[in-house]
mmCIF file of the protein (N, C-alpha, C, O) and its ligand, coordinates in Angstrom:
data_MODEL
# 
_entry.id   MODEL 
# 
loop_
_entity.id 
_entity.type 
_entity.pdbx_number_of_molecules 
1 polymer     1 
2 non-polymer 1 
# 
_entity_poly.entity_id                      1 
_entity_poly.type                           'polypeptide(L)' 
_entity_poly.nstd_linkage                   no 
_entity_poly.nstd_monomer                   no 
_entity_poly.pdbx_seq_one_letter_code       MVEDRYRVVIRCLRCGEKYILRGRLNEKGEYGTGFKKCICGNDHHLYVEGSPE 
_entity_poly.pdbx_seq_one_letter_code_can   MVEDRYRVVIRCLRCGEKYILRGRLNEKGEYGTGFKKCICGNDHHLYVEGSPE 
_entity_poly.pdbx_strand_id                 A 
# 
loop_
_entity_poly_seq.entity_id 
_entity_poly_seq.num 
_entity_poly_seq.mon_id 
_entity_poly_seq.hetero 
1 1  MET n 
1 2  VAL n 
1 3  GLU n 
1 4  ASP n 
1 5  ARG n 
1 6  TYR n 
1 7  ARG n 
1 8  VAL n 
1 9  VAL n 
1 10 ILE n 
1 11 ARG n 
1 12 CYS n 
1 13 LEU n 
1 14 ARG n 
1 15 CYS n 
1 16 GLY n 
1 17 GLU n 
1 18 LYS n 
1 19 TYR n 
1 20 ILE n 
1 21 LEU n 
1 22 ARG n 
1 23 GLY n 
1 24 ARG n 
1 25 LEU n 
1 26 ASN n 
1 27 GLU n 
1 28 LYS n 
1 29 GLY n 
1 30 GLU n 
1 31 TYR n 
1 32 GLY n 
1 33 THR n 
1 34 GLY n 
1 35 PHE n 
1 36 LYS n 
1 37 LYS n 
1 38 CYS n 
1 39 ILE n 
1 40 CYS n 
1 41 GLY n 
1 42 ASN n 
1 43 ASP n 
1 44 HIS n 
1 45 HIS n 
1 46 LEU n 
1 47 TYR n 
1 48 VAL n 
1 49 GLU n 
1 50 GLY n 
1 51 SER n 
1 52 PRO n 
1 53 GLU n 
# 
loop_
_struct_asym.id 
_struct_asym.entity_id 
A 1 
B 2 
# 
loop_
_chem_comp.id 
_chem_comp.type 
_chem_comp.mon_nstd_flag 
ARG 'L-peptide linking' y 
ASN 'L-peptide linking' y 
ASP 'L-peptide linking' y 
CYS 'L-peptide linking' y 
GLU 'L-peptide linking' y 
GLY 'peptide linking'   y 
HIS 'L-peptide linking' y 
ILE 'L-peptide linking' y 
LEU 'L-peptide linking' y 
LYS 'L-peptide linking' y 
MET 'L-peptide linking' y 
PHE 'L-peptide linking' y 
PRO 'L-peptide linking' y 
SER 'L-peptide linking' y 
THR 'L-peptide linking' y 
TYR 'L-peptide linking' y 
VAL 'L-peptide linking' y 
ZN  non-polymer         . 
# 
_pdbx_entity_nonpoly.entity_id   2 
_pdbx_entity_nonpoly.name        ? 
_pdbx_entity_nonpoly.comp_id     ZN 
# 
_pdbx_nonpoly_scheme.asym_id         B 
_pdbx_nonpoly_scheme.entity_id       2 
_pdbx_nonpoly_scheme.mon_id          ZN 
_pdbx_nonpoly_scheme.ndb_seq_num     1 
_pdbx_nonpoly_scheme.pdb_seq_num     101 
_pdbx_nonpoly_scheme.auth_seq_num    101 
_pdbx_nonpoly_scheme.pdb_mon_id      ZN 
_pdbx_nonpoly_scheme.auth_mon_id     ZN 
_pdbx_nonpoly_scheme.pdb_strand_id   A 
_pdbx_nonpoly_scheme.pdb_ins_code    . 
# 
loop_
_atom_site.group_PDB 
_atom_site.id 
_atom_site.type_symbol 
_atom_site.label_atom_id 
_atom_site.label_alt_id 
_atom_site.label_comp_id 
_atom_site.label_asym_id 
_atom_site.label_entity_id 
_atom_site.label_seq_id 
_atom_site.pdbx_PDB_ins_code 
_atom_site.Cartn_x 
_atom_site.Cartn_y 
_atom_site.Cartn_z 
_atom_site.occupancy 
_atom_site.B_iso_or_equiv 
_atom_site.pdbx_formal_charge 
_atom_site.auth_seq_id 
_atom_site.auth_comp_id 
_atom_site.auth_asym_id 
_atom_site.auth_atom_id 
_atom_site.pdbx_PDB_model_num 
ATOM   1   N  N  . MET A 1 1  ? -23.270 5.763   56.792 1.00 0.00 ? 1   MET A N  1 
ATOM   2   C  CA . MET A 1 1  ? -23.009 5.695   58.233 1.00 0.00 ? 1   MET A CA 1 
ATOM   3   C  C  . MET A 1 1  ? -21.503 5.605   58.487 1.00 0.00 ? 1   MET A C  1 
ATOM   4   O  O  . MET A 1 1  ? -20.784 4.840   57.844 1.00 0.00 ? 1   MET A O  1 
ATOM   5   N  N  . VAL A 1 2  ? -21.071 6.386   59.415 1.00 0.00 ? 2   VAL A N  1 
ATOM   6   C  CA . VAL A 1 2  ? -19.645 6.430   59.748 1.00 0.00 ? 2   VAL A CA 1 
ATOM   7   C  C  . VAL A 1 2  ? -19.305 5.300   60.711 1.00 0.00 ? 2   VAL A C  1 
ATOM   8   O  O  . VAL A 1 2  ? -20.006 5.068   61.697 1.00 0.00 ? 2   VAL A O  1 
ATOM   9   N  N  . GLU A 1 3  ? -18.228 4.610   60.409 1.00 0.00 ? 3   GLU A N  1 
ATOM   10  C  CA . GLU A 1 3  ? -17.753 3.584   61.335 1.00 0.00 ? 3   GLU A CA 1 
ATOM   11  C  C  . GLU A 1 3  ? -16.926 4.220   62.428 1.00 0.00 ? 3   GLU A C  1 
ATOM   12  O  O  . GLU A 1 3  ? -15.959 4.935   62.165 1.00 0.00 ? 3   GLU A O  1 
ATOM   13  N  N  . ASP A 1 4  ? -17.315 3.953   63.642 1.00 0.00 ? 4   ASP A N  1 
ATOM   14  C  CA . ASP A 1 4  ? -16.556 4.488   64.769 1.00 0.00 ? 4   ASP A CA 1 
ATOM   15  C  C  . ASP A 1 4  ? -15.470 3.518   65.185 1.00 0.00 ? 4   ASP A C  1 
ATOM   16  O  O  . ASP A 1 4  ? -15.731 2.464   65.765 1.00 0.00 ? 4   ASP A O  1 
ATOM   17  N  N  . ARG A 1 5  ? -14.265 3.900   64.877 1.00 0.00 ? 5   ARG A N  1 
ATOM   18  C  CA . ARG A 1 5  ? -13.124 3.070   65.249 1.00 0.00 ? 5   ARG A CA 1 
ATOM   19  C  C  . ARG A 1 5  ? -12.482 3.652   66.491 1.00 0.00 ? 5   ARG A C  1 
ATOM   20  O  O  . ARG A 1 5  ? -12.314 4.865   66.617 1.00 0.00 ? 5   ARG A O  1 
ATOM   21  N  N  . TYR A 1 6  ? -12.134 2.780   67.388 1.00 0.00 ? 6   TYR A N  1 
ATOM   22  C  CA . TYR A 1 6  ? -11.539 3.228   68.636 1.00 0.00 ? 6   TYR A CA 1 
ATOM   23  C  C  . TYR A 1 6  ? -10.198 2.567   68.883 1.00 0.00 ? 6   TYR A C  1 
ATOM   24  O  O  . TYR A 1 6  ? -9.950  1.419   68.512 1.00 0.00 ? 6   TYR A O  1 
ATOM   25  N  N  . ARG A 1 7  ? -9.355  3.342   69.522 1.00 0.00 ? 7   ARG A N  1 
ATOM   26  C  CA . ARG A 1 7  ? -8.110  2.783   70.049 1.00 0.00 ? 7   ARG A CA 1 
ATOM   27  C  C  . ARG A 1 7  ? -8.440  2.382   71.471 1.00 0.00 ? 7   ARG A C  1 
ATOM   28  O  O  . ARG A 1 7  ? -8.807  3.224   72.292 1.00 0.00 ? 7   ARG A O  1 
ATOM   29  N  N  . VAL A 1 8  ? -8.313  1.114   71.762 1.00 0.00 ? 8   VAL A N  1 
ATOM   30  C  CA . VAL A 1 8  ? -8.758  0.585   73.044 1.00 0.00 ? 8   VAL A CA 1 
ATOM   31  C  C  . VAL A 1 8  ? -7.564  0.096   73.851 1.00 0.00 ? 8   VAL A C  1 
ATOM   32  O  O  . VAL A 1 8  ? -6.782  -0.739  73.398 1.00 0.00 ? 8   VAL A O  1 
ATOM   33  N  N  . VAL A 1 9  ? -7.445  0.632   75.044 1.00 0.00 ? 9   VAL A N  1 
ATOM   34  C  CA . VAL A 1 9  ? -6.385  0.187   75.940 1.00 0.00 ? 9   VAL A CA 1 
ATOM   35  C  C  . VAL A 1 9  ? -7.003  -0.729  76.987 1.00 0.00 ? 9   VAL A C  1 
ATOM   36  O  O  . VAL A 1 9  ? -7.923  -0.340  77.706 1.00 0.00 ? 9   VAL A O  1 
ATOM   37  N  N  . ILE A 1 10 ? -6.490  -1.935  77.061 1.00 0.00 ? 10  ILE A N  1 
ATOM   38  C  CA . ILE A 1 10 ? -6.971  -2.899  78.049 1.00 0.00 ? 10  ILE A CA 1 
ATOM   39  C  C  . ILE A 1 10 ? -5.825  -3.191  79.015 1.00 0.00 ? 10  ILE A C  1 
ATOM   40  O  O  . ILE A 1 10 ? -4.745  -3.618  78.608 1.00 0.00 ? 10  ILE A O  1 
ATOM   41  N  N  . ARG A 1 11 ? -6.076  -2.957  80.281 1.00 0.00 ? 11  ARG A N  1 
ATOM   42  C  CA . ARG A 1 11 ? -5.038  -3.232  81.270 1.00 0.00 ? 11  ARG A CA 1 
ATOM   43  C  C  . ARG A 1 11 ? -5.528  -4.309  82.217 1.00 0.00 ? 11  ARG A C  1 
ATOM   44  O  O  . ARG A 1 11 ? -6.637  -4.226  82.745 1.00 0.00 ? 11  ARG A O  1 
ATOM   45  N  N  . CYS A 1 12 ? -4.715  -5.302  82.427 1.00 0.00 ? 12  CYS A N  1 
ATOM   46  C  CA . CYS A 1 12 ? -5.054  -6.402  83.325 1.00 0.00 ? 12  CYS A CA 1 
ATOM   47  C  C  . CYS A 1 12 ? -4.874  -5.927  84.760 1.00 0.00 ? 12  CYS A C  1 
ATOM   48  O  O  . CYS A 1 12 ? -3.807  -5.434  85.127 1.00 0.00 ? 12  CYS A O  1 
ATOM   49  N  N  . LEU A 1 13 ? -5.903  -6.074  85.558 1.00 0.00 ? 13  LEU A N  1 
ATOM   50  C  CA . LEU A 1 13 ? -5.839  -5.629  86.946 1.00 0.00 ? 13  LEU A CA 1 
ATOM   51  C  C  . LEU A 1 13 ? -5.203  -6.683  87.841 1.00 0.00 ? 13  LEU A C  1 
ATOM   52  O  O  . LEU A 1 13 ? -5.003  -6.451  89.033 1.00 0.00 ? 13  LEU A O  1 
ATOM   53  N  N  . ARG A 1 14 ? -4.891  -7.823  87.277 1.00 0.00 ? 14  ARG A N  1 
ATOM   54  C  CA . ARG A 1 14 ? -4.257  -8.866  88.076 1.00 0.00 ? 14  ARG A CA 1 
ATOM   55  C  C  . ARG A 1 14 ? -2.728  -8.786  87.954 1.00 0.00 ? 14  ARG A C  1 
ATOM   56  O  O  . ARG A 1 14 ? -2.019  -8.756  88.960 1.00 0.00 ? 14  ARG A O  1 
ATOM   57  N  N  . CYS A 1 15 ? -2.231  -8.752  86.714 1.00 0.00 ? 15  CYS A N  1 
ATOM   58  C  CA . CYS A 1 15 ? -0.775  -8.791  86.538 1.00 0.00 ? 15  CYS A CA 1 
ATOM   59  C  C  . CYS A 1 15 ? -0.208  -7.492  85.982 1.00 0.00 ? 15  CYS A C  1 
ATOM   60  O  O  . CYS A 1 15 ? 1.009   -7.306  85.960 1.00 0.00 ? 15  CYS A O  1 
ATOM   61  N  N  . GLY A 1 16 ? -1.088  -6.581  85.528 1.00 0.00 ? 16  GLY A N  1 
ATOM   62  C  CA . GLY A 1 16 ? -0.608  -5.285  85.056 1.00 0.00 ? 16  GLY A CA 1 
ATOM   63  C  C  . GLY A 1 16 ? -0.243  -5.232  83.590 1.00 0.00 ? 16  GLY A C  1 
ATOM   64  O  O  . GLY A 1 16 ? 0.181   -4.185  83.100 1.00 0.00 ? 16  GLY A O  1 
ATOM   65  N  N  . GLU A 1 17 ? -0.397  -6.332  82.880 1.00 0.00 ? 17  GLU A N  1 
ATOM   66  C  CA . GLU A 1 17 ? -0.116  -6.356  81.453 1.00 0.00 ? 17  GLU A CA 1 
ATOM   67  C  C  . GLU A 1 17 ? -1.054  -5.399  80.724 1.00 0.00 ? 17  GLU A C  1 
ATOM   68  O  O  . GLU A 1 17 ? -2.214  -5.236  81.101 1.00 0.00 ? 17  GLU A O  1 
ATOM   69  N  N  . LYS A 1 18 ? -0.536  -4.778  79.687 1.00 0.00 ? 18  LYS A N  1 
ATOM   70  C  CA . LYS A 1 18 ? -1.312  -3.771  78.969 1.00 0.00 ? 18  LYS A CA 1 
ATOM   71  C  C  . LYS A 1 18 ? -1.391  -4.134  77.494 1.00 0.00 ? 18  LYS A C  1 
ATOM   72  O  O  . LYS A 1 18 ? -0.401  -4.533  76.880 1.00 0.00 ? 18  LYS A O  1 
ATOM   73  N  N  . TYR A 1 19 ? -2.580  -3.989  76.944 1.00 0.00 ? 19  TYR A N  1 
ATOM   74  C  CA . TYR A 1 19 ? -2.802  -4.304  75.537 1.00 0.00 ? 19  TYR A CA 1 
ATOM   75  C  C  . TYR A 1 19 ? -3.396  -3.098  74.847 1.00 0.00 ? 19  TYR A C  1 
ATOM   76  O  O  . TYR A 1 19 ? -4.313  -2.463  75.368 1.00 0.00 ? 19  TYR A O  1 
ATOM   77  N  N  . ILE A 1 20 ? -2.882  -2.787  73.692 1.00 0.00 ? 20  ILE A N  1 
ATOM   78  C  CA . ILE A 1 20 ? -3.455  -1.700  72.900 1.00 0.00 ? 20  ILE A CA 1 
ATOM   79  C  C  . ILE A 1 20 ? -3.997  -2.294  71.616 1.00 0.00 ? 20  ILE A C  1 
ATOM   80  O  O  . ILE A 1 20 ? -3.266  -2.861  70.804 1.00 0.00 ? 20  ILE A O  1 
ATOM   81  N  N  . LEU A 1 21 ? -5.304  -2.145  71.460 1.00 0.00 ? 21  LEU A N  1 
ATOM   82  C  CA . LEU A 1 21 ? -5.993  -2.791  70.359 1.00 0.00 ? 21  LEU A CA 1 
ATOM   83  C  C  . LEU A 1 21 ? -6.863  -1.796  69.627 1.00 0.00 ? 21  LEU A C  1 
ATOM   84  O  O  . LEU A 1 21 ? -7.051  -0.661  70.065 1.00 0.00 ? 21  LEU A O  1 
ATOM   85  N  N  . ARG A 1 22 ? -7.383  -2.238  68.518 1.00 0.00 ? 22  ARG A N  1 
ATOM   86  C  CA . ARG A 1 22 ? -8.361  -1.431  67.806 1.00 0.00 ? 22  ARG A CA 1 
ATOM   87  C  C  . ARG A 1 22 ? -9.694  -2.155  67.836 1.00 0.00 ? 22  ARG A C  1 
ATOM   88  O  O  . ARG A 1 22 ? -9.763  -3.377  67.710 1.00 0.00 ? 22  ARG A O  1 
ATOM   89  N  N  . GLY A 1 23 ? -10.742 -1.377  68.004 1.00 0.00 ? 23  GLY A N  1 
ATOM   90  C  CA . GLY A 1 23 ? -12.054 -1.990  68.018 1.00 0.00 ? 23  GLY A CA 1 
ATOM   91  C  C  . GLY A 1 23 ? -13.110 -0.976  67.695 1.00 0.00 ? 23  GLY A C  1 
ATOM   92  O  O  . GLY A 1 23 ? -12.822 0.172   67.354 1.00 0.00 ? 23  GLY A O  1 
ATOM   93  N  N  . ARG A 1 24 ? -14.328 -1.413  67.807 1.00 0.00 ? 24  ARG A N  1 
ATOM   94  C  CA . ARG A 1 24 ? -15.442 -0.501  67.606 1.00 0.00 ? 24  ARG A CA 1 
ATOM   95  C  C  . ARG A 1 24 ? -16.503 -0.794  68.649 1.00 0.00 ? 24  ARG A C  1 
ATOM   96  O  O  . ARG A 1 24 ? -16.590 -1.901  69.181 1.00 0.00 ? 24  ARG A O  1 
ATOM   97  N  N  . LEU A 1 25 ? -17.299 0.210   68.928 1.00 0.00 ? 25  LEU A N  1 
ATOM   98  C  CA . LEU A 1 25 ? -18.343 0.052   69.927 1.00 0.00 ? 25  LEU A CA 1 
ATOM   99  C  C  . LEU A 1 25 ? -19.465 -0.804  69.369 1.00 0.00 ? 25  LEU A C  1 
ATOM   100 O  O  . LEU A 1 25 ? -19.917 -0.590  68.244 1.00 0.00 ? 25  LEU A O  1 
ATOM   101 N  N  . ASN A 1 26 ? -19.908 -1.756  70.142 1.00 0.00 ? 26  ASN A N  1 
ATOM   102 C  CA . ASN A 1 26 ? -21.056 -2.542  69.697 1.00 0.00 ? 26  ASN A CA 1 
ATOM   103 C  C  . ASN A 1 26 ? -22.348 -1.953  70.275 1.00 0.00 ? 26  ASN A C  1 
ATOM   104 O  O  . ASN A 1 26 ? -22.334 -0.935  70.967 1.00 0.00 ? 26  ASN A O  1 
ATOM   105 N  N  . GLU A 1 27 ? -23.444 -2.614  69.975 1.00 0.00 ? 27  GLU A N  1 
ATOM   106 C  CA . GLU A 1 27 ? -24.753 -2.089  70.381 1.00 0.00 ? 27  GLU A CA 1 
ATOM   107 C  C  . GLU A 1 27 ? -24.949 -2.085  71.892 1.00 0.00 ? 27  GLU A C  1 
ATOM   108 O  O  . GLU A 1 27 ? -25.849 -1.419  72.405 1.00 0.00 ? 27  GLU A O  1 
ATOM   109 N  N  . LYS A 1 28 ? -24.107 -2.830  72.601 1.00 0.00 ? 28  LYS A N  1 
ATOM   110 C  CA . LYS A 1 28 ? -24.210 -2.852  74.061 1.00 0.00 ? 28  LYS A CA 1 
ATOM   111 C  C  . LYS A 1 28 ? -23.297 -1.821  74.715 1.00 0.00 ? 28  LYS A C  1 
ATOM   112 O  O  . LYS A 1 28 ? -23.221 -1.731  75.940 1.00 0.00 ? 28  LYS A O  1 
ATOM   113 N  N  . GLY A 1 29 ? -22.608 -1.045  73.883 1.00 0.00 ? 29  GLY A N  1 
ATOM   114 C  CA . GLY A 1 29 ? -21.713 -0.036  74.410 1.00 0.00 ? 29  GLY A CA 1 
ATOM   115 C  C  . GLY A 1 29 ? -20.382 -0.596  74.867 1.00 0.00 ? 29  GLY A C  1 
ATOM   116 O  O  . GLY A 1 29 ? -19.651 0.035   75.630 1.00 0.00 ? 29  GLY A O  1 
ATOM   117 N  N  . GLU A 1 30 ? -20.077 -1.809  74.379 1.00 0.00 ? 30  GLU A N  1 
ATOM   118 C  CA . GLU A 1 30 ? -18.802 -2.422  74.729 1.00 0.00 ? 30  GLU A CA 1 
ATOM   119 C  C  . GLU A 1 30 ? -17.864 -2.324  73.527 1.00 0.00 ? 30  GLU A C  1 
ATOM   120 O  O  . GLU A 1 30 ? -18.301 -2.243  72.379 1.00 0.00 ? 30  GLU A O  1 
ATOM   121 N  N  . TYR A 1 31 ? -16.576 -2.335  73.821 1.00 0.00 ? 31  TYR A N  1 
ATOM   122 C  CA . TYR A 1 31 ? -15.600 -2.292  72.747 1.00 0.00 ? 31  TYR A CA 1 
ATOM   123 C  C  . TYR A 1 31 ? -15.324 -3.701  72.248 1.00 0.00 ? 31  TYR A C  1 
ATOM   124 O  O  . TYR A 1 31 ? -14.839 -4.557  72.988 1.00 0.00 ? 31  TYR A O  1 
ATOM   125 N  N  . GLY A 1 32 ? -15.640 -3.922  70.990 1.00 0.00 ? 32  GLY A N  1 
ATOM   126 C  CA . GLY A 1 32 ? -15.341 -5.217  70.409 1.00 0.00 ? 32  GLY A CA 1 
ATOM   127 C  C  . GLY A 1 32 ? -13.953 -5.213  69.799 1.00 0.00 ? 32  GLY A C  1 
ATOM   128 O  O  . GLY A 1 32 ? -13.724 -4.596  68.759 1.00 0.00 ? 32  GLY A O  1 
ATOM   129 N  N  . THR A 1 33 ? -13.036 -5.897  70.444 1.00 0.00 ? 33  THR A N  1 
ATOM   130 C  CA . THR A 1 33 ? -11.645 -5.886  69.989 1.00 0.00 ? 33  THR A CA 1 
ATOM   131 C  C  . THR A 1 33 ? -11.142 -7.272  69.632 1.00 0.00 ? 33  THR A C  1 
ATOM   132 O  O  . THR A 1 33 ? -10.071 -7.408  69.040 1.00 0.00 ? 33  THR A O  1 
ATOM   133 N  N  . GLY A 1 34 ? -11.894 -8.293  69.980 1.00 0.00 ? 34  GLY A N  1 
ATOM   134 C  CA . GLY A 1 34 ? -11.409 -9.646  69.786 1.00 0.00 ? 34  GLY A CA 1 
ATOM   135 C  C  . GLY A 1 34 ? -10.545 -10.127 70.941 1.00 0.00 ? 34  GLY A C  1 
ATOM   136 O  O  . GLY A 1 34 ? -10.062 -11.259 70.937 1.00 0.00 ? 34  GLY A O  1 
ATOM   137 N  N  . PHE A 1 35 ? -10.349 -9.248  71.943 1.00 0.00 ? 35  PHE A N  1 
ATOM   138 C  CA . PHE A 1 35 ? -9.550  -9.620  73.103 1.00 0.00 ? 35  PHE A CA 1 
ATOM   139 C  C  . PHE A 1 35 ? -10.252 -10.725 73.881 1.00 0.00 ? 35  PHE A C  1 
ATOM   140 O  O  . PHE A 1 35 ? -11.434 -10.613 74.208 1.00 0.00 ? 35  PHE A O  1 
ATOM   141 N  N  . LYS A 1 36 ? -9.520  -11.788 74.174 1.00 0.00 ? 36  LYS A N  1 
ATOM   142 C  CA . LYS A 1 36 ? -10.120 -12.911 74.898 1.00 0.00 ? 36  LYS A CA 1 
ATOM   143 C  C  . LYS A 1 36 ? -9.716  -12.884 76.365 1.00 0.00 ? 36  LYS A C  1 
ATOM   144 O  O  . LYS A 1 36 ? -10.561 -12.765 77.252 1.00 0.00 ? 36  LYS A O  1 
ATOM   145 N  N  . LYS A 1 37 ? -8.427  -12.996 76.605 1.00 0.00 ? 37  LYS A N  1 
ATOM   146 C  CA . LYS A 1 37 ? -7.958  -12.958 77.976 1.00 0.00 ? 37  LYS A CA 1 
ATOM   147 C  C  . LYS A 1 37 ? -6.477  -12.617 78.017 1.00 0.00 ? 37  LYS A C  1 
ATOM   148 O  O  . LYS A 1 37 ? -5.759  -12.688 77.020 1.00 0.00 ? 37  LYS A O  1 
ATOM   149 N  N  . CYS A 1 38 ? -6.064  -12.250 79.201 1.00 0.00 ? 38  CYS A N  1 
ATOM   150 C  CA . CYS A 1 38 ? -4.674  -11.898 79.416 1.00 0.00 ? 38  CYS A CA 1 
ATOM   151 C  C  . CYS A 1 38 ? -3.794  -13.148 79.417 1.00 0.00 ? 38  CYS A C  1 
ATOM   152 O  O  . CYS A 1 38 ? -4.282  -14.266 79.587 1.00 0.00 ? 38  CYS A O  1 
ATOM   153 N  N  . ILE A 1 39 ? -2.501  -12.943 79.225 1.00 0.00 ? 39  ILE A N  1 
ATOM   154 C  CA . ILE A 1 39 ? -1.560  -14.066 79.287 1.00 0.00 ? 39  ILE A CA 1 
ATOM   155 C  C  . ILE A 1 39 ? -1.563  -14.758 80.638 1.00 0.00 ? 39  ILE A C  1 
ATOM   156 O  O  . ILE A 1 39 ? -1.173  -15.921 80.741 1.00 0.00 ? 39  ILE A O  1 
ATOM   157 N  N  . CYS A 1 40 ? -2.006  -14.044 81.689 1.00 0.00 ? 40  CYS A N  1 
ATOM   158 C  CA . CYS A 1 40 ? -2.035  -14.646 83.022 1.00 0.00 ? 40  CYS A CA 1 
ATOM   159 C  C  . CYS A 1 40 ? -3.312  -15.451 83.249 1.00 0.00 ? 40  CYS A C  1 
ATOM   160 O  O  . CYS A 1 40 ? -3.472  -16.079 84.296 1.00 0.00 ? 40  CYS A O  1 
ATOM   161 N  N  . GLY A 1 41 ? -4.222  -15.436 82.272 1.00 0.00 ? 41  GLY A N  1 
ATOM   162 C  CA . GLY A 1 41 ? -5.443  -16.216 82.387 1.00 0.00 ? 41  GLY A CA 1 
ATOM   163 C  C  . GLY A 1 41 ? -6.651  -15.406 82.825 1.00 0.00 ? 41  GLY A C  1 
ATOM   164 O  O  . GLY A 1 41 ? -7.786  -15.879 82.768 1.00 0.00 ? 41  GLY A O  1 
ATOM   165 N  N  . ASN A 1 42 ? -6.397  -14.183 83.262 1.00 0.00 ? 42  ASN A N  1 
ATOM   166 C  CA . ASN A 1 42 ? -7.480  -13.306 83.695 1.00 0.00 ? 42  ASN A CA 1 
ATOM   167 C  C  . ASN A 1 42 ? -8.304  -12.859 82.490 1.00 0.00 ? 42  ASN A C  1 
ATOM   168 O  O  . ASN A 1 42 ? -7.751  -12.411 81.485 1.00 0.00 ? 42  ASN A O  1 
ATOM   169 N  N  . ASP A 1 43 ? -9.610  -12.981 82.593 1.00 0.00 ? 43  ASP A N  1 
ATOM   170 C  CA . ASP A 1 43 ? -10.434 -12.541 81.466 1.00 0.00 ? 43  ASP A CA 1 
ATOM   171 C  C  . ASP A 1 43 ? -11.547 -11.576 81.853 1.00 0.00 ? 43  ASP A C  1 
ATOM   172 O  O  . ASP A 1 43 ? -12.336 -11.180 80.995 1.00 0.00 ? 43  ASP A O  1 
ATOM   173 N  N  . HIS A 1 44 ? -11.629 -11.192 83.109 1.00 0.00 ? 44  HIS A N  1 
ATOM   174 C  CA . HIS A 1 44 ? -12.673 -10.214 83.423 1.00 0.00 ? 44  HIS A CA 1 
ATOM   175 C  C  . HIS A 1 44 ? -12.280 -9.117  84.402 1.00 0.00 ? 44  HIS A C  1 
ATOM   176 O  O  . HIS A 1 44 ? -13.004 -8.129  84.532 1.00 0.00 ? 44  HIS A O  1 
ATOM   177 N  N  . HIS A 1 45 ? -11.158 -9.262  85.092 1.00 0.00 ? 45  HIS A N  1 
ATOM   178 C  CA . HIS A 1 45 ? -10.712 -8.138  85.922 1.00 0.00 ? 45  HIS A CA 1 
ATOM   179 C  C  . HIS A 1 45 ? -9.824  -7.237  85.076 1.00 0.00 ? 45  HIS A C  1 
ATOM   180 O  O  . HIS A 1 45 ? -8.597  -7.247  85.180 1.00 0.00 ? 45  HIS A O  1 
ATOM   181 N  N  . LEU A 1 46 ? -10.499 -6.455  84.233 1.00 0.00 ? 46  LEU A N  1 
ATOM   182 C  CA . LEU A 1 46 ? -9.782  -5.669  83.243 1.00 0.00 ? 46  LEU A CA 1 
ATOM   183 C  C  . LEU A 1 46 ? -10.230 -4.214  83.285 1.00 0.00 ? 46  LEU A C  1 
ATOM   184 O  O  . LEU A 1 46 ? -11.402 -3.908  83.504 1.00 0.00 ? 46  LEU A O  1 
ATOM   185 N  N  . TYR A 1 47 ? -9.268  -3.331  83.070 1.00 0.00 ? 47  TYR A N  1 
ATOM   186 C  CA . TYR A 1 47 ? -9.588  -1.925  82.909 1.00 0.00 ? 47  TYR A CA 1 
ATOM   187 C  C  . TYR A 1 47 ? -9.579  -1.636  81.415 1.00 0.00 ? 47  TYR A C  1 
ATOM   188 O  O  . TYR A 1 47 ? -8.576  -1.856  80.737 1.00 0.00 ? 47  TYR A O  1 
ATOM   189 N  N  . VAL A 1 48 ? -10.692 -1.148  80.914 1.00 0.00 ? 48  VAL A N  1 
ATOM   190 C  CA . VAL A 1 48 ? -10.816 -0.900  79.479 1.00 0.00 ? 48  VAL A CA 1 
ATOM   191 C  C  . VAL A 1 48 ? -11.098 0.571   79.238 1.00 0.00 ? 48  VAL A C  1 
ATOM   192 O  O  . VAL A 1 48 ? -12.024 1.146   79.810 1.00 0.00 ? 48  VAL A O  1 
ATOM   193 N  N  . GLU A 1 49 ? -10.291 1.165   78.388 1.00 0.00 ? 49  GLU A N  1 
ATOM   194 C  CA . GLU A 1 49 ? -10.490 2.579   78.065 1.00 0.00 ? 49  GLU A CA 1 
ATOM   195 C  C  . GLU A 1 49 ? -10.362 2.758   76.550 1.00 0.00 ? 49  GLU A C  1 
ATOM   196 O  O  . GLU A 1 49 ? -9.384  2.324   75.941 1.00 0.00 ? 49  GLU A O  1 
ATOM   197 N  N  . GLY A 1 50 ? -11.347 3.392   75.970 1.00 0.00 ? 50  GLY A N  1 
ATOM   198 C  CA . GLY A 1 50 ? -11.309 3.608   74.528 1.00 0.00 ? 50  GLY A CA 1 
ATOM   199 C  C  . GLY A 1 50 ? -11.301 5.080   74.181 1.00 0.00 ? 50  GLY A C  1 
ATOM   200 O  O  . GLY A 1 50 ? -11.916 5.900   74.862 1.00 0.00 ? 50  GLY A O  1 
ATOM   201 N  N  . SER A 1 51 ? -10.591 5.405   73.105 1.00 0.00 ? 51  SER A N  1 
ATOM   202 C  CA . SER A 1 51 ? -10.631 6.776   72.606 1.00 0.00 ? 51  SER A CA 1 
ATOM   203 C  C  . SER A 1 51 ? -10.761 6.733   71.094 1.00 0.00 ? 51  SER A C  1 
ATOM   204 O  O  . SER A 1 51 ? -10.167 5.876   70.440 1.00 0.00 ? 51  SER A O  1 
ATOM   205 N  N  . PRO A 1 52 ? -11.535 7.655   70.537 1.00 0.00 ? 52  PRO A N  1 
ATOM   206 C  CA . PRO A 1 52 ? -11.774 7.639   69.093 1.00 0.00 ? 52  PRO A CA 1 
ATOM   207 C  C  . PRO A 1 52 ? -10.469 7.831   68.317 1.00 0.00 ? 52  PRO A C  1 
ATOM   208 O  O  . PRO A 1 52 ? -9.596  8.596   68.727 1.00 0.00 ? 52  PRO A O  1 
ATOM   209 N  N  . GLU A 1 53 ? -10.357 7.136   67.210 1.00 0.00 ? 53  GLU A N  1 
ATOM   210 C  CA . GLU A 1 53 ? -9.161  7.292   66.383 1.00 0.00 ? 53  GLU A CA 1 
ATOM   211 C  C  . GLU A 1 53 ? -9.301  8.478   65.467 1.00 0.00 ? 53  GLU A C  1 
ATOM   212 O  O  . GLU A 1 53 ? -8.390  8.770   64.692 1.00 0.00 ? 53  GLU A O  1 
HETATM 213 ZN ZN . ZN  B 2 .  ? -2.907  -10.501 83.426 1.00 0.00 2 101 ZN  A ZN 1 
# 
């Protein structure tokens, strides 16, 4: 089975901070990156975009 690795861009919709991480799609169709929250404390108003590596 091939591991699907993604380059995941997470942008905070509150302060505009941008994070570029690596992750993989989980069974729920979400990108698992280990990202917890933004430096501003925001943890759910996020724009997430993934593209295959
Ligand atoms: Zn933020």
